[in-house]
N, C-alpha and C positions, 0 to 999 in steps of 0.2 A: 463376390458373387456377382453376376453379371447382372445390368440391368436389363427389363424388359424394353424394346423400342416400341416408341406410342405410336399406334396403327390409328388412323380414322375407321369409323364403322360406321356403315349407314345402317338404320335402323326406321324400323316404320310402326308409328303406332297405331292404337286401334283406329282411329280417326282416319289413317289412309293418307296422310300427310309425311313427308320423309324428311328427317333431320341429323344432321351431322352430326359424329359421336365421338370422342377421343377416350380410351378405356372404359367404355360406359358410360360417359357421361355426358346426357347431352347440355349444348350450350349456346344461346343466339351469340350472341358477340364475345368473339375471344379474347379473356383478358390479358394484357401486357406481361410478357416473359420479363423476371427479374434477371437484372444481368448478374452473372457470375464472378467475382474474383477472383483471380487466380493466383494460384500459391508464388510465381512468380511477380506478380503486380504486388502483392502483399510485402514480399521482400524488399523491392523497389521503395517501397514506401516508408518500409523499415530504414531502411540506408540511408533514406534523405534527413530522417530525422534526427536532430543533436541530442549526444550521449551525455546521459546524467553524470556528473561526475561521482566516481564510487569512493565508499564511504572508507572503504581499505585504503585506498591511495592517499589521501589527507587525513592523518589521523588527526583528530581536535585534543588540544592540550585541555587540561584544566583550568576553570576560572578562577584566577587569584580572589580570597575572600575578601572585602571591605573589613575597615574597622570598623564599623559600626557592627557590623556582622561579627567578627573575633569578640568585641567587648560584648555582644549578648551573648552570646555562646559561653564566655569566659565567666561571664557573671552567674549564671546558673549554674556550671563547673564549679563555682566557689559556692556557693548554695548548697549543691548536694554534699560539696567536703566538708563545708561547718557541721550539718546535720549529722554525717556519720561520723564527726569526730576525726577526717584521716589528715593523715600530714601533707602541708603543699604550704605552697603561697601565690600569691595573685602573678608571679610571672610565669611560674607552671602550668597557674590555670590557661592564661593567654597565650601558650605554645601550643596546648596540648588543644585549645579551641579551635585555632589556627588548623594544626594536624587533621581535627576530624574533620573540617569545611573542606578542606581540599580532599580528602578523600571524598566526601560524599559527591564533588563535583567530580571527582575521576569516576566514580558509577556511575552517575548521571550520562556522561558523555558516553561513555561504551556500550 
């Protein structure tokens, strides 16, 4: 849709003094016009900014759990195993605890 050009209109109020108006608005001192930022200027600014590394560019590896984290998880697995009278031993609890913590770490990275 084409824009209407701004035109200056002379109006005479009832008191007989002439005032200048733009599109029907009376104005004393004209306000400063805001500068427009062109698309080319915006593109130049964006090109000058450093690019952020893409998450897909460098896949993060899961964090290896510490022995304390594994020990705590294995304790709770053993408690559950004893409560439910399930077969197993502390070595299996340790391996299962480590596997669970690594799996959780992979999920949080992705």
